[in-house]
N, C-alpha and C positions, 0 to 999 in steps of 0.2 A: 723209557715209558713201561708202565704197568701192563701186565698181561691180564686183562679183565675178562669177565665173562664173555663181552661181545668179541674179544679178539681170539679166545677159545673157542667160540662158536664157530667164527670165520677160518681159523686153521682146520678144527673138524671137517669143515663144509668142504674145504678145496682139498685136503688129505683123501676123503671120500670120492671127489669128482677125479682123481688120479692126477692132479698140477704136480709138477715137478718140483723138488725141494728149492732149486734155482729159483724159479719162478716165484715160490712163495716167498722165499726170502728178499728177493729183489723188489716185492710189492712191501713187505713190512719196512725195509729200509726206505722206501718212499715215502712210508706215512711217518717216518721219525725216528724208528728204532736203530740202534747199532746194528751193524753186520754180525758181531759176535752174538749179541742177545737173540737178533732174529733168528741165526743157524742154531744156536741152542734150542728156541722154542719149537723151531720144525723139526730138530732131531727127535724131541720129545713127543711132539704129535705123532711123527710117522714110526715111533715104538709102541702107540698107543699109550703114553702116560698122560696124554691132556684130556682130560674127561670134558665132554662137552656138557654143559651146566642144564638143568630143567628149566625149558621155556615155558612160559604159561601162555597160553592161547586166549583167544579173545572169549571163548564161551566158558572159562574157568569163572569161578567165583570172584566178581569184583568188589573191592572194597572202596567205598567212597571215601577218602580221607579228605582233610582241607583243602578246599580250593584256592589257588595261588591268589586270584584276583581279590583285592582287599573287599571288605564288606561296605554296605553303605549306599544311599541312592545317587551319591554324586563323588566322582573319581577324578582326581587331578592326575593328568597323566602328559608328564613333560611338560607340555607350552599349553594343556588346553585342559577345562573342565568337561567331563564328560558324564552325561546321565545315564543312570541304569534304567531301562524300561522293564525287565523280567528276570528274573531268577528261576532256575528249575536245578533242583538238587539230583534227580536220577533220571537220564544222565545229567554232567555238570554242564549246564547250558546258561550264557547271560546273554541278553539283548542289549545292546547300548544305542544309543541316539547322540547324532552330531559327533561322531568320531571326526570326520572329515569336514569340512566346510564345503559351500556348493561350489567355490571356486577351484579347490583342490580336486574336488571329484572330476571336474571339467576338464583340469589341467592333466590329470594322468589318463584320461581316456583320450585326450589330443594327443599327447606324447606316445600313445601305444597304437593307434590307429593302425599308422603307416609301416606297423613292425609285427604286426600279427601273422602267426602260422598256426596250422593244425595241431591241436592240443594232442598230448600224449600221455600214455600212463605206464606205469613199471609192469613189465612182464614177470608173473611170478615164479617162472620156471629160471628163468635167466638172469634175471634184474634188469634188463634193458627196456629203453623206452619205446614204446610203438603205438600208432593210431589204432584206436579201437571204435566199433559202432557205438560201444555204449557211452561214449563220452564225446557230444558234437559241439564243440566249442572250439574259438580261435583264441591263440595268447601269445603274450611275451613277458618276459622276467626282467627286472631290474637288479643289479648287484647290491647288496646291502651296503648303503651309505655312499652310493656311487656318486651323487651330488648333494647338493646343500637341500632341494627338495626332497630327496629322497631320504636323506639323512635325517631329517625332521620327521619324516613319517615312520621310518624304522623305530627313531627312538621315543615318539609318541604311543607306537602299537607295542613296542616292548614295555614301556612304563604299564600301558592300560593292563596287559597280559600279565605283568608282575614277573617277568622272565627274564634272564640276562639276554643282552644284545646281540652278543656274539654266537647265542644259540640260537639265532634266528636264520632261516633261509631268507634268499631274496625275494623281493615284492613279485607275485605272480599276477598278471592282469589276464582275465579272460572275457571273452563277449561272445554271447548266443544271439542267434538270430532267430527267427520265427521257425519254430519245431526244434531249436537246440535245447539239449538237456543233458544231464549226467545221472546216470540211472544208479541203484542204490550199491555202495562204496564205502571202504573206511578209508581214513586219511592215512593212518599207520600203514606200518609194512607188516602182511601176516607174517610171525615167525613159522607158520608151517611151510610158506613159500621158499623154496631155495634160493630163490633170486633176491630174497630181502636181504642176506646178510650183507651183500655188496654196498646196500646203502647204509646200515646202521653199524657197521665195525668200527669204525671213528666216532662221528658224531653221536650214535647211539640212536635210539627208536625216536620217533615224533611224538610229541606230549600233549599238544593243542592247537588248535586252528582259530583264527579270526577271518572272518569273512566281512569284507567293508563293501556295501552296495554302493555303486558310484552314480546310479542313476535311476529315475521313475521308470518302471517297466510297464508298459500300457496294458498287459493280459499275461499271468502265469509267471512261473520263472521262481515260485516260492523254494525255500529250502525246507526240506521235511525229514522227520526222523522217523520212518516207519514202526519200529517197534517200540517207541516210545509216544506214539499218536500224536506227535508234535509239528506244526509246519509254521515257519515264519516268511513272512511276505516280505519282499524286498523294499526298501526304501532309502533315499538318496542320502548318503552321509552316513547311516546309520550300519551299524555292524553287529554279526552274531559270532560270540565265541563259546568254543565246546572244547572240554578236555576228555582225552580217553586213555592217558597212561598216568597210574598213580604214582606214588614214590616207592611203592615195591615193585613197580616195573609191569603191573598187570594192566591189561588191555580192554577197555569197556564195550562190551557188544551192542549195548543201548547207542553207540554212537554212529552205527551204520547210518547214514543219510543218501540223499539225492536231489538234484536241483530239477524241479519238476520243470516240462516242457514251455518255452516262450510260445504264447498264444498269440502276442500282438506285440509290436514294435522290436525292441532287442534290448539286452540285460548285459551290463557290465558290473564286474565285479574285481576285487583285489583280494587275495589271500596272502594272509602271513603264517606259516607254519614254523613251529618251536621245537627244538631237537633237546635231548637230554644233557648233552654236552655242546662242545664250541663247534660252530659249522663253519667248513672252509677254513 
């Protein structure tokens, strides 16, 4: 395996934290390196020969390159023709209609209802998952392509986002009750946070998100981008795509977003995150 910039960052981070050479080598071997290659890389890192590459922060100047999602008002995504409702260039946001059928939406809700647990976020210092007050939802997750229905949806969403199926994380289902919200946040892992390297070492950074709305929300629950002055109300079967990592690895600060509080009823969504490289 090649020692790319993510692995060099990971090595430098673990050396800075004081991890032993044996621990670092064991982790690299578990990720697919040979023991000789891992030992040599750790030896160089401990000697200060592995320079940590410059990491672009979200507040750097962001260049909007070509969006992977095809142009046009109708996109054929695996097994379904999907209508484009809106496109925004800065940030790169696309709103779709009828990404899932009503029946598929209902199926995903019913399959998830009994599996819900309090949602977590990644601790920026440690990289561990934790429950925080800013995110008041319950959720569950399905492994990529774990059965016939999930595989069909994974393939459809990957085709719609025009990104490799194997780079996608598993489908995450979230439910927000009255008062439930997710305050402003980024979906990418902030490079300045020490805990981020734990999540991006092998699969790379998250590059784009697709939020699928699984039900009609009686009140509230919009997805908003405060810095861009953009707000999207949930509509059953529709989906919101936004891209925040370009081909140069820059991260778009305009993609900070939030889930507004639900004021009546409940809100169900399904989220698909894509990575730079194969996930899992």
